[in-house]
C-alpha atoms as a printed R data frame, in Angstrom:
    type eleno elety resid chain resno       x       y        z
1   ATOM     1    CA   MET     A     1 -49.812  40.002 -109.684
2   ATOM     2    CA   PHE     A     2 -46.545  40.564 -107.806
3   ATOM     3    CA   ASN     A     3 -47.259  44.293 -107.471
4   ATOM     4    CA   THR     A     4 -49.667  43.442 -104.669
5   ATOM     5    CA   PHE     A     5 -47.664  40.476 -103.350
6   ATOM     6    CA   ASP     A     6 -47.318  40.840  -99.563
7   ATOM     7    CA   PHE     A     7 -43.991  39.365  -98.437
8   ATOM     8    CA   ASP     A     8 -44.696  40.656  -94.937
9   ATOM     9    CA   THR     A     9 -47.367  37.954  -94.516
10  ATOM    10    CA   ILE     A    10 -44.722  35.285  -95.041
11  ATOM    11    CA   THR     A    11 -42.227  37.107  -92.804
12  ATOM    12    CA   ARG     A    12 -44.721  37.208  -89.942
13  ATOM    13    CA   SER     A    13 -45.836  33.595  -90.313
14  ATOM    14    CA   TRP     A    14 -42.849  31.516  -91.457
15  ATOM    15    CA   HIS     A    15 -41.657  30.722  -87.934
16  ATOM    16    CA   THR     A    16 -45.032  29.231  -86.937
17  ATOM    17    CA   LEU     A    17 -45.374  27.398  -90.231
18  ATOM    18    CA   ILE     A    18 -41.904  25.844  -90.094
19  ATOM    19    CA   PHE     A    19 -41.472  25.075  -86.394
20  ATOM    20    CA   GLN     A    20 -45.063  23.975  -85.762
21  ATOM    21    CA   GLY     A    21 -46.699  22.980  -89.044
22  ATOM    22    CA   LEU     A    22 -43.711  21.523  -90.888
23  ATOM    23    CA   ALA     A    23 -42.326  19.953  -87.700
24  ATOM    24    CA   PHE     A    24 -45.668  18.196  -87.196
25  ATOM    25    CA   THR     A    25 -45.686  16.997  -90.813
26  ATOM    26    CA   LEU     A    26 -42.149  15.608  -90.482
27  ATOM    27    CA   GLU     A    27 -43.035  13.908  -87.187
28  ATOM    28    CA   VAL     A    28 -46.030  12.120  -88.718
29  ATOM    29    CA   THR     A    29 -43.942  11.214  -91.776
30  ATOM    30    CA   ALA     A    30 -41.095   9.727  -89.718
31  ATOM    31    CA   LEU     A    31 -43.361   7.717  -87.393
32  ATOM    32    CA   SER     A    32 -45.501   6.490  -90.288
33  ATOM    33    CA   MET     A    33 -42.413   5.477  -92.240
34  ATOM    34    CA   LEU     A    34 -40.998   3.439  -89.353
35  ATOM    35    CA   GLY     A    35 -44.307   1.767  -88.562
36  ATOM    36    CA   GLY     A    36 -45.106   1.227  -92.231
37  ATOM    37    CA   ILE     A    37 -41.759  -0.418  -92.969
38  ATOM    38    CA   VAL     A    38 -42.065  -2.774  -89.978
39  ATOM    39    CA   LEU     A    39 -45.664  -3.737  -90.807
40  ATOM    40    CA   GLY     A    40 -44.913  -3.829  -94.532
41  ATOM    41    CA   THR     A    41 -41.996  -6.206  -93.993
42  ATOM    42    CA   LEU     A    42 -44.204  -8.541  -91.961
43  ATOM    43    CA   LEU     A    43 -46.868  -8.402  -94.685
44  ATOM    44    CA   ALA     A    44 -44.231  -9.162  -97.329
45  ATOM    45    CA   MET     A    45 -43.060 -12.208  -95.406
46  ATOM    46    CA   MET     A    46 -46.678 -13.306  -95.005
47  ATOM    47    CA   ARG     A    47 -47.310 -12.919  -98.742
48  ATOM    48    CA   LEU     A    48 -44.283 -15.087  -99.492
49  ATOM    49    CA   SER     A    49 -45.192 -17.679  -96.884
50  ATOM    50    CA   SER     A    50 -45.873 -21.250  -98.010
51  ATOM    51    CA   PHE     A    51 -48.870 -21.264  -95.652
52  ATOM    52    CA   LYS     A    52 -51.554 -20.304  -98.183
53  ATOM    53    CA   PRO     A    53 -54.219 -18.841  -95.826
54  ATOM    54    CA   LEU     A    54 -51.602 -16.447  -94.425
55  ATOM    55    CA   ALA     A    55 -50.474 -15.459  -97.916
56  ATOM    56    CA   TRP     A    56 -54.085 -14.971  -99.064
57  ATOM    57    CA   PHE     A    57 -54.900 -12.816  -96.040
58  ATOM    58    CA   ALA     A    58 -51.871 -10.556  -96.581
59  ATOM    59    CA   GLY     A    59 -52.505 -10.331 -100.314
60  ATOM    60    CA   GLY     A    60 -56.173  -9.506  -99.789
61  ATOM    61    CA   TYR     A    61 -55.342  -6.807  -97.236
62  ATOM    62    CA   VAL     A    62 -52.732  -5.185  -99.483
63  ATOM    63    CA   ASN     A    63 -54.944  -5.212 -102.581
64  ATOM    64    CA   LEU     A    64 -57.996  -3.945 -100.681
65  ATOM    65    CA   VAL     A    65 -56.282  -1.022  -98.964
66  ATOM    66    CA   ARG     A    66 -54.375   0.057 -102.078
67  ATOM    67    CA   SER     A    67 -57.649   0.242 -104.027
68  ATOM    68    CA   ILE     A    68 -59.152   2.846 -101.649
69  ATOM    69    CA   PRO     A    69 -58.158   6.552 -101.796
70  ATOM    70    CA   LEU     A    70 -56.093   7.560  -98.768
71  ATOM    71    CA   VAL     A    71 -58.335  10.519  -97.957
72  ATOM    72    CA   LEU     A    72 -61.271   8.110  -97.535
73  ATOM    73    CA   VAL     A    73 -59.229   5.801  -95.310
74  ATOM    74    CA   ILE     A    74 -58.352   8.754  -93.051
75  ATOM    75    CA   PHE     A    75 -61.976   9.889  -92.973
76  ATOM    76    CA   TRP     A    76 -63.431   6.443  -92.289
77  ATOM    77    CA   PHE     A    77 -60.903   5.551  -89.617
78  ATOM    78    CA   TYR     A    78 -61.370   8.825  -87.727
79  ATOM    79    CA   PHE     A    79 -65.175   8.851  -87.805
80  ATOM    80    CA   LEU     A    80 -66.174   5.182  -87.958
81  ATOM    81    CA   VAL     A    81 -63.563   3.142  -86.064
82  ATOM    82    CA   PRO     A    82 -64.493   4.560  -82.620
83  ATOM    83    CA   TYR     A    83 -68.071   3.364  -83.142
84  ATOM    84    CA   ILE     A    84 -67.017   0.011  -84.603
85  ATOM    85    CA   GLY     A    85 -64.638  -0.530  -81.679
86  ATOM    86    CA   ALA     A    86 -67.383   0.321  -79.186
87  ATOM    87    CA   TRP     A    87 -69.725  -2.141  -80.933
88  ATOM    88    CA   ILE     A    88 -67.099  -4.905  -80.817
89  ATOM    89    CA   ILE     A    89 -66.341  -4.536  -77.114
90  ATOM    90    CA   GLY     A    90 -69.941  -3.717  -76.196
91  ATOM    91    CA   ALA     A    91 -69.224  -0.209  -74.896
92  ATOM    92    CA   ASN     A    92 -71.950   2.429  -74.635
93  ATOM    93    CA   GLN     A    93 -69.725   5.259  -75.833
94  ATOM    94    CA   PRO     A    94 -67.434   5.504  -78.875
95  ATOM    95    CA   ILE     A    95 -63.795   4.649  -78.195
96  ATOM    96    CA   ARG     A    96 -61.635   7.743  -77.937
97  ATOM    97    CA   VAL     A    97 -58.902   7.372  -80.519
98  ATOM    98    CA   GLY     A    98 -57.908  10.996  -81.061
99  ATOM    99    CA   ALA     A    99 -57.056  12.790  -84.290
100 ATOM   100    CA   PHE     A   100 -53.276  12.325  -84.060
101 ATOM   101    CA   ALA     A   101 -53.418   8.621  -83.175
102 ATOM   102    CA   SER     A   102 -56.091   8.094  -85.816
103 ATOM   103    CA   ALA     A   103 -53.993   9.732  -88.538
104 ATOM   104    CA   LEU     A   104 -50.815   7.917  -87.490
105 ATOM   105    CA   ILE     A   105 -52.470   4.484  -87.439
106 ATOM   106    CA   THR     A   106 -54.112   5.201  -90.792
107 ATOM   107    CA   PHE     A   107 -50.826   6.158  -92.449
108 ATOM   108    CA   VAL     A   108 -49.011   3.146  -90.979
109 ATOM   109    CA   MET     A   109 -51.708   0.744  -92.179
110 ATOM   110    CA   PHE     A   110 -51.987   2.384  -95.603
111 ATOM   111    CA   GLU     A   111 -48.291   2.890  -96.346
112 ATOM   112    CA   ALA     A   112 -47.474  -0.621  -95.102
113 ATOM   113    CA   CYS     A   113 -49.181  -1.948  -98.236
114 ATOM   114    CA   TYR     A   114 -46.767  -0.055 -100.486
115 ATOM   115    CA   TYR     A   115 -43.740  -0.877  -98.335
116 ATOM   116    CA   CYS     A   116 -44.909  -4.497  -98.428
117 ATOM   117    CA   GLU     A   117 -44.681  -4.663 -102.217
118 ATOM   118    CA   ILE     A   118 -41.285  -2.946 -102.162
119 ATOM   119    CA   MET     A   119 -39.935  -5.380  -99.576
120 ATOM   120    CA   ARG     A   120 -41.476  -8.354 -101.368
121 ATOM   121    CA   ALA     A   121 -39.548  -7.384 -104.493
122 ATOM   122    CA   GLY     A   122 -36.400  -6.976 -102.400
123 ATOM   123    CA   ILE     A   123 -36.806 -10.386 -100.781
124 ATOM   124    CA   GLN     A   124 -37.426 -12.054 -104.129
125 ATOM   125    CA   SER     A   125 -34.300 -10.409 -105.541
126 ATOM   126    CA   ILE     A   126 -32.100 -12.439 -103.168
127 ATOM   127    CA   PRO     A   127 -30.780 -15.587 -104.882
128 ATOM   128    CA   ARG     A   128 -32.470 -18.780 -103.751
129 ATOM   129    CA   GLY     A   129 -29.086 -20.346 -103.081
130 ATOM   130    CA   GLN     A   130 -28.543 -18.014 -100.112
131 ATOM   131    CA   LEU     A   131 -31.761 -19.211  -98.491
132 ATOM   132    CA   ASN     A   132 -30.752 -22.822  -99.015
133 ATOM   133    CA   ALA     A   133 -27.331 -22.087  -97.535
134 ATOM   134    CA   GLY     A   134 -29.017 -20.663  -94.437
135 ATOM   135    CA   TYR     A   135 -31.206 -23.722  -94.067
136 ATOM   136    CA   ALA     A   136 -28.123 -25.923  -94.505
137 ATOM   137    CA   LEU     A   137 -26.548 -24.158  -91.532
138 ATOM   138    CA   GLY     A   138 -29.524 -25.124  -89.396
139 ATOM   139    CA   PHE     A   139 -31.407 -21.817  -89.478
140 ATOM   140    CA   ASN     A   140 -35.185 -21.842  -89.424
141 ATOM   141    CA   TYR     A   141 -37.352 -19.631  -91.681
142 ATOM   142    CA   TRP     A   142 -37.316 -16.602  -89.388
143 ATOM   143    CA   GLN     A   143 -33.565 -16.835  -88.755
144 ATOM   144    CA   VAL     A   144 -32.858 -17.054  -92.490
145 ATOM   145    CA   MET     A   145 -35.023 -13.990  -93.057
146 ATOM   146    CA   GLY     A   146 -33.518 -12.022  -90.176
147 ATOM   147    CA   HIS     A   147 -29.847 -12.879  -90.715
148 ATOM   148    CA   VAL     A   148 -29.559 -13.556  -94.440
149 ATOM   149    CA   VAL     A   149 -32.410 -12.202  -96.554
150 ATOM   150    CA   LEU     A   150 -33.760  -9.020  -94.945
151 ATOM   151    CA   PRO     A   151 -30.422  -7.211  -94.453
152 ATOM   152    CA   GLN     A   152 -29.672  -7.596  -98.163
153 ATOM   153    CA   ALA     A   153 -33.253  -6.812  -99.192
154 ATOM   154    CA   PHE     A   154 -33.242  -3.579  -97.160
155 ATOM   155    CA   ARG     A   155 -29.999  -2.500  -98.760
156 ATOM   156    CA   ASN     A   156 -31.275  -3.236 -102.253
157 ATOM   157    CA   MET     A   157 -34.593  -1.498 -101.654
158 ATOM   158    CA   LEU     A   158 -33.369   1.575  -99.708
159 ATOM   159    CA   PRO     A   159 -33.710   4.004 -102.656
160 ATOM   160    CA   VAL     A   160 -37.244   2.811 -103.406
161 ATOM   161    CA   LEU     A   161 -38.193   2.891  -99.720
162 ATOM   162    CA   PHE     A   162 -37.021   6.496  -99.438
163 ATOM   163    CA   THR     A   163 -38.833   7.403 -102.663
164 ATOM   164    CA   GLN     A   164 -42.063   6.061 -101.181
165 ATOM   165    CA   THR     A   165 -41.340   8.072  -98.031
166 ATOM   166    CA   ILE     A   166 -41.213  11.247 -100.148
167 ATOM   167    CA   VAL     A   167 -44.688  10.370 -101.416
168 ATOM   168    CA   LEU     A   168 -45.761   9.782  -97.804
169 ATOM   169    CA   PHE     A   169 -44.407  13.219  -96.830
170 ATOM   170    CA   GLN     A   170 -46.648  14.789  -99.471
171 ATOM   171    CA   ASP     A   171 -49.656  12.660  -98.488
172 ATOM   172    CA   VAL     A   172 -49.524  13.821  -94.864
173 ATOM   173    CA   SER     A   173 -51.118  17.077  -96.036
174 ATOM   174    CA   LEU     A   174 -54.406  15.124  -96.302
175 ATOM   175    CA   VAL     A   175 -54.808  15.324  -92.507
176 ATOM   176    CA   TYR     A   176 -56.484  18.676  -93.118
177 ATOM   177    CA   ILE     A   177 -59.810  16.780  -93.291
178 ATOM   178    CA   ILE     A   178 -59.548  16.014  -89.555
179 ATOM   179    CA   SER     A   179 -58.120  19.470  -88.716
180 ATOM   180    CA   LEU     A   180 -54.665  18.392  -87.555
181 ATOM   181    CA   PRO     A   181 -52.131  21.267  -87.463
182 ATOM   182    CA   ASP     A   182 -49.837  20.171  -90.275
183 ATOM   183    CA   PHE     A   183 -47.930  22.522  -92.570
184 ATOM   184    CA   VAL     A   184 -50.696  22.941  -95.167
185 ATOM   185    CA   THR     A   185 -53.502  23.281  -92.600
186 ATOM   186    CA   LEU     A   186 -51.727  26.043  -90.686
187 ATOM   187    CA   ALA     A   187 -50.888  27.849  -93.924
188 ATOM   188    CA   SER     A   188 -54.536  27.616  -94.993
189 ATOM   189    CA   LYS     A   189 -55.732  29.086  -91.693
190 ATOM   190    CA   ILE     A   190 -53.255  31.955  -91.893
191 ATOM   191    CA   ALA     A   191 -54.200  32.581  -95.533
192 ATOM   192    CA   GLN     A   192 -57.878  32.800  -94.671
193 ATOM   193    CA   ARG     A   193 -57.224  34.954  -91.626
194 ATOM   194    CA   ASP     A   194 -55.104  37.500  -93.493
195 ATOM   195    CA   GLY     A   195 -56.797  37.174  -96.872
196 ATOM   196    CA   ARG     A   196 -53.465  36.233  -98.496
197 ATOM   197    CA   LEU     A   197 -54.066  32.901 -100.195
198 ATOM   198    CA   VAL     A   198 -51.553  33.441 -103.017
199 ATOM   199    CA   GLU     A   199 -48.684  34.274 -100.675
200 ATOM   200    CA   MET     A   200 -49.297  31.408  -98.263
201 ATOM   201    CA   TYR     A   201 -49.896  28.689 -100.824
202 ATOM   202    CA   LEU     A   202 -46.931  29.829 -102.899
203 ATOM   203    CA   PHE     A   203 -44.740  29.653  -99.795
204 ATOM   204    CA   VAL     A   204 -46.034  26.142  -99.056
205 ATOM   205    CA   ALA     A   205 -45.348  25.065 -102.649
206 ATOM   206    CA   VAL     A   206 -41.785  26.422 -102.537
207 ATOM   207    CA   VAL     A   207 -41.031  24.667  -99.241
208 ATOM   208    CA   TYR     A   208 -42.458  21.353 -100.460
209 ATOM   209    CA   PHE     A   209 -40.554  21.661 -103.735
210 ATOM   210    CA   ALA     A   210 -37.263  22.404 -101.945
211 ATOM   211    CA   ILE     A   211 -37.630  19.515  -99.489
212 ATOM   212    CA   CYS     A   212 -38.763  16.954 -102.079
213 ATOM   213    CA   LEU     A   213 -36.067  18.025 -104.540
214 ATOM   214    CA   THR     A   214 -33.386  17.698 -101.852
215 ATOM   215    CA   LEU     A   215 -34.652  14.289 -100.776
216 ATOM   216    CA   SER     A   216 -34.882  13.106 -104.393
217 ATOM   217    CA   TYR     A   217 -31.289  14.175 -104.966
218 ATOM   218    CA   GLY     A   218 -30.262  12.283 -101.830
219 ATOM   219    CA   VAL     A   219 -32.059   9.167 -103.068
220 ATOM   220    CA   LYS     A   220 -30.257   9.453 -106.414
221 ATOM   221    CA   LYS     A   221 -26.875   9.720 -104.677
222 ATOM   222    CA   LEU     A   222 -27.716   6.757 -102.452
223 ATOM   223    CA   GLN     A   223 -28.725   4.707 -105.479
224 ATOM   224    CA   SER     A   224 -25.417   5.517 -107.159
225 ATOM   225    CA   ARG     A   225 -23.428   4.472 -104.088
226 ATOM   226    CA   LEU     A   226 -25.327   1.200 -103.723
227 ATOM   227    CA   ALA     A   227 -24.760   0.475 -107.403
228 ATOM   228    CA   VAL     A   228 -21.003   0.883 -106.881
229 ATOM   229    CA   ILE     A   229 -21.107  -1.459 -103.873
230 ATOM   230    CA   ARG     A   230 -22.792  -4.147 -105.957
């Protein structure tokens, strides 16, 4: 197989793949991670709220979204939401969302469900006595969460949050269904153009493996350091 392996295809294309495709993938990953953690934290606080309708709503949302394949969520949001939005506001034309905004909103909404469960576990890991101490100092619920609980929960859950972000980084490749120029999509186009599928997809696999392995090692080191701090 390697007798006909064309390294020149990779040499000609790596710059475009890395600085356009991979850069786009990392951008979507970073923005989705930030938005997902913020929304996921709010959902976690809602799920733990003593106000039952709020807790039921958050729980229903998390369970519903997690039961649907991500590729379908991307597809439905991109093709259906513009029409649903136009129907809601009474517009004659579909709302223009755009492929990038559609993908970003989809990933934030989807990943927030997983970040929610991670943060919920982190919040519940904080001893109840610390919450009571905050209330004794005159803090309200949101102040106790912001000043006492969440800082400790984030620290405890950092390794798991970063592990989920590695999964998110891999999932971004699903944007190929709406033709966004991510790493895998650009590699696929180059492979079809040059007739070099083996070379391109092997290059993509090596890059993904190297990045995910490096990030996994970083998560392991972070976990070890946090364990020493505790």
